[in-house]
C-alpha distance (Angstrom), angle and dihedral (degrees) to the residues before:
residue distance angle dihedral
M1 . . .
D2 3.79 . .
G3 3.82 90.2 .
D4 3.82 90.2 54.7
A5 3.80 90.7 48.7
E6 3.80 89.2 52.2
L7 3.81 90.9 49.0
L8 3.80 89.9 53.5
R9 3.80 93.1 49.0
T10 3.78 92.8 46.8
A11 3.83 89.2 50.9
G12 3.81 89.5 53.1
L13 3.81 95.4 -108.7
R14 3.78 127.1 129.6
V15 3.77 115.0 -111.9
T16 3.78 108.4 -113.4
T17 3.78 132.9 165.9
P18 3.84 93.8 -115.9
R19 3.82 92.0 49.8
L20 3.79 91.9 50.4
A21 3.78 91.0 46.0
V22 3.80 93.4 50.2
L23 3.82 91.0 48.0
R24 3.81 89.6 52.8
A25 3.83 90.9 47.3
T26 3.79 93.7 50.2
E27 3.80 89.3 49.7
A28 3.82 92.7 49.1
L29 3.81 95.0 41.1
P30 3.80 110.4 39.1
H31 3.81 113.1 -162.3
A32 3.83 91.8 16.6
T33 3.81 122.2 163.5
A34 3.81 119.9 -129.9
D35 3.84 87.2 -104.3
D36 3.81 90.1 54.2
I37 3.78 88.9 52.5
V38 3.80 93.9 47.8
T39 3.83 88.7 51.4
A40 3.83 91.6 47.9
L41 3.80 90.7 51.6
A42 3.81 95.8 46.2
S43 3.77 96.9 97.4
E44 3.82 95.3 40.9
L45 3.81 97.7 39.4
P46 3.81 106.9 16.7
T47 3.81 95.5 171.4
T48 3.81 94.8 52.5
S49 3.78 110.1 120.5
H50 3.78 129.7 -145.7
Q51 3.79 88.1 -113.1
A52 3.83 91.4 55.5
V53 3.78 91.3 50.2
Y54 3.84 90.9 48.5
G55 3.77 88.8 50.4
V56 3.82 92.8 51.1
L57 3.79 91.3 45.9
A58 3.80 90.3 51.2
A59 3.80 91.0 50.8
L60 3.81 93.7 46.5
T61 3.80 92.0 46.1
G62 3.79 91.1 47.2
V63 3.80 92.6 59.0
G64 3.80 94.5 40.5
L65 3.84 99.4 -110.0
V66 3.80 91.2 117.2
R67 3.79 130.2 30.2
R68 3.80 123.6 -141.7
I69 3.78 117.3 -146.9
E70 3.78 126.3 -175.6
P71 3.78 114.5 -163.0
A72 3.85 110.9 -167.4
G73 3.76 111.8 -88.3
S74 3.80 93.3 13.2
P75 3.80 132.1 98.7
A76 3.80 116.1 -108.4
R77 3.81 112.9 -74.3
Y78 3.76 129.5 -157.4
E79 3.81 133.1 -145.7
R80 3.78 138.2 175.5
R81 3.79 94.3 -138.9
T82 3.80 102.3 100.1
G83 3.75 140.3 154.0
D84 3.83 99.5 34.0
N85 3.82 100.9 88.3
H86 3.82 93.5 -125.6
H87 3.75 121.7 165.1
H88 3.83 136.9 -142.3
I89 3.75 140.7 -121.4
V90 3.80 117.7 -152.2
C91 3.81 128.7 -162.3
T92 3.81 108.8 -127.8
M93 3.79 90.2 -151.5
C94 3.81 107.4 46.4
G95 3.82 102.2 10.8
T96 3.81 95.9 -121.1
I97 3.83 110.4 161.8
A98 3.80 126.5 -153.8
D99 3.83 131.6 -179.0
V100 3.80 119.8 -109.4
D101 3.77 117.3 -164.5
C102 3.82 118.6 -129.7
A103 3.79 118.3 -117.3
V104 3.78 116.2 -62.1
G105 3.78 113.6 -108.1
H106 3.82 115.3 2.8
A107 3.81 109.4 25.5
P108 3.83 104.0 -131.0
C109 3.79 90.1 -170.8
L110 3.80 88.0 69.3
T111 3.79 93.4 58.8
P112 3.83 107.7 76.3
S113 3.78 120.2 -170.6
D114 3.80 88.0 -116.6
A115 3.79 121.2 10.9
H116 3.82 92.4 -173.1
G117 3.79 89.8 -136.3
F118 3.80 94.6 -52.9
A119 3.80 122.2 134.9
V120 3.81 98.8 -131.0
T121 3.83 113.8 -142.0
T122 3.81 102.9 160.9
A123 3.80 137.7 20.8
E124 3.80 121.9 -162.2
V125 3.77 116.3 -149.5
T126 3.75 121.1 177.3
Y127 3.82 119.8 -167.8
W128 3.80 116.5 -159.3
G129 3.79 125.0 -155.9
I130 3.76 144.6 115.3
C131 3.80 119.8 -70.9
E132 3.82 121.4 -128.9
R133 3.82 92.6 -106.2
C134 3.81 93.4 53.5
A135 3.82 92.4 42.9
A136 3.81 89.7 52.3
A137 3.80 91.1 48.9
E138 3.84 89.2 50.5
R139 3.80 90.6 51.4
D140 3.82 91.4 48.8
D141 3.83 90.3 54.2
E142 3.81 93.2 52.2
P143 3.80 115.6 106.0
V144 3.77 115.5 -109.0
P145 3.84 110.2 -107.7
A146 3.83 114.8 -112.0
C-alpha cells in the first residue's frame, strides 16, 4: 500500500482511502469496469458510490496511473498497465480481454502513413476473436458426425 501512496503523491494527488482502494482493485482486476470496481470495493468501502469511483478513476486516468480503454460495444474498462503502448484482444463471445504487447524494438504501430502534423504518442489496436474457453464450448456443442 505504501508504494501506491507514493505513486499518488508523485503524481500530485492526495492520498485517500478511495484512491488507494481503486488502485488496488485495478491491479487485482485488469480491464475492470467501474461497476466491477464498485463491487470489489463493497466490503472494504461499503458506502462508496458509483460517482465516487468514477471521480477517482478520472483522477487516476488524468495523471496516467490508470489507463481507460473502450472496446467497441463494451463499457469503459480500466487497467494499471500504462505507458508501454500495449494493445488488447477481445473475445467476441464472452468479452474477455487480454493484453497484447506491441512489437519488440521499434513500434511500427506508432508510425502512421500520414500523421497529419500530429506528434503520435499512443496507438490503440484492438484484436477481436474467440477465446480458447468459448472455442472449446463451441466445439462441445457441435453434433458428433455420423
